[in-house]
C-alpha positions in Angstrom: -1.7 -3.6 -18.6 -0.6 -1.5 -15.7 2.5 -2.6 -13.8 2.8 -2.0 -10.1 6.1 -2.8 -8.3 6.2 -2.7 -4.5 9.4 -2.4 -2.4 10.4 -1.6 1.1 9.2 -4.7 3.0 11.5 -6.0 5.7 11.8 -7.4 9.1 11.4 -4.9 11.9 11.1 -5.0 15.7 7.8 -3.9 17.4 7.7 -0.2 17.6 9.8 0.3 14.5 9.0 1.9 11.2 9.1 1.1 7.5 8.2 2.9 4.3 6.7 0.9 1.5 6.8 2.2 -2.1 4.7 1.3 -5.1 6.0 2.4 -8.5 3.4 2.5 -11.3 4.0 2.2 -15.0 1.4 4.9 -15.7 0.6 8.3 -14.2 -0.8 7.8 -10.7 -3.5 10.4 -11.6 -4.7 8.1 -14.3 -6.4 5.9 -11.7 -9.6 6.6 -9.8 -7.8 5.4 -6.6 -4.7 3.6 -5.4 -4.4 1.7 -2.2 -2.4 -0.7 0.1 -3.8 -4.0 1.0 -2.4 -6.8 3.2 -2.8 -10.5 3.7 -1.6 -12.4 6.7 -1.3 -16.2 6.6 -4.7 -17.8 6.9 -6.6 -14.5 6.6 -8.3 -12.7 3.8 -6.8 -9.7 2.0 -7.8 -6.5 3.7 -7.7 -2.8 2.9 -5.1 -0.9 4.8 -5.2 2.5 3.3 -6.3 4.1 0.0 -6.1 7.5 -1.7 -8.4 8.8 -4.4 -7.4 10.8 -7.4 -8.5 13.9 -5.6 -6.4 13.1 -2.5 -9.1 11.8 -0.2 -7.7 9.1 2.1 -9.2 6.2 4.0 -7.6 4.0 6.6 -8.3 0.8 8.4 -9.2 1.7 11.9 -6.3 -0.2 13.5 -3.7 1.7 11.5 -5.1 5.2 11.9 -2.5 7.5 13.5 0.3 5.1 12.7 0.3 4.7 8.9 0.3 7.4 6.3 -0.5 7.0 2.6 1.0 9.5 0.2 2.1 9.8 -3.4 4.7 11.5 -5.6 3.3 12.3 -9.1 6.7 13.2 -10.5 7.9 9.6 -9.7 4.5 7.9 -10.3 4.9 6.3 -6.9 2.7 5.8 -3.9 4.0 5.3 -0.4 2.9 3.9 2.9 4.8 5.2 5.9 4.3 2.7 8.8 5.2 3.8 12.3 4.8 2.1 15.7 4.6 -1.3 14.0 3.0 -4.2 15.8 3.2 -7.9 15.4 -0.4 -7.8 14.1 0.9 -5.8 11.1 2.9 -8.7 9.8 1.6 -9.6 6.4 2.3 -9.5 2.7 1.5 -6.0 1.5 0.0 -5.4 -1.9 -0.3 -2.2 -4.0 -3.6 -1.7 -5.9 -4.7 0.7 -8.6 -8.1 0.8 -10.1 -10.2 2.6 -12.7 -11.5 3.9 -14.8 -12.2 0.8 -16.8 -11.5 -0.4 -19.4 -8.2 1.4 -19.7 -7.2 0.8 -16.1 -8.7 -2.3 -14.7 -8.2 -3.4 -11.1 -4.4 -4.1 -10.9 -2.2 -5.6 -8.3 1.5 -5.7 -7.5 3.4 -8.8 -6.6 3.5 -7.9 -2.9 6.2 -7.1 -0.4 6.6 -8.9 3.0 6.5 -7.0 6.3 7.5 -9.0 9.3 7.2 -7.4 12.8 8.8 -9.5 15.6 11.3 -9.4 18.3 
């Protein structure tokens, strides 16, 4: 069972920045892909950004140019640098790692709260 632990969530004013971290209990190159998802109250969980084993990245349209996903293999940690934060970015942010099965099933962290308000 892969363990994913997020950190870095906080309250920030609009226009501010935060960096989220996701520490994995296995080598991040063990996974087919890792990603950040978020869920706001009353809404479905949505993909924010993802990075494949090969380093290809994909972003939700509304965060392109503001958010950057990255990873540090030495620390087995994935990051999400979030700049120019907006109130619409307020949500519980989850780390995800998936594949290949069966060794690495779809796994989730416990979530870290990001609140953007003045």
